[in-house]
Residue, then its C-alpha position, 0 to 999 in steps of 0.5 A: m499499499a502505498k503511503k499517504k502524503v502529508k499536507n502541509k497544516n496552517p497553524s492556528k491564529k487563535w492565539t494572536k488574541y491573547k496579550i500576555e502582561g506579567n504574569k497575567v493573560s488577558k483577551g478582553r472581558s472574562c465572564p462573572k459566573c466562571g471567573e477568571g480564565v474564562f473569556f467571553a466570545n465577542h459577537k457583533d451584537r453580544l458577548y457570550c460564555g461558551k462554558c456556562h451559557y452566560m449572554e450579555v447584550l451590547k447596546k448601540 
């Protein structure tokens, strides 16, 4: 059987959204229910926590 060709994969760019400040990692707002380390997903009209499903609606 012939070997499969390995495709060159592009690395994920999700780590470019994080900022390191001293000993802390920040990305934006963290979830008030889950605490530090769980960040909100930023949609165009809301902020959403994927862990506990907490949502905040952004006002225009």
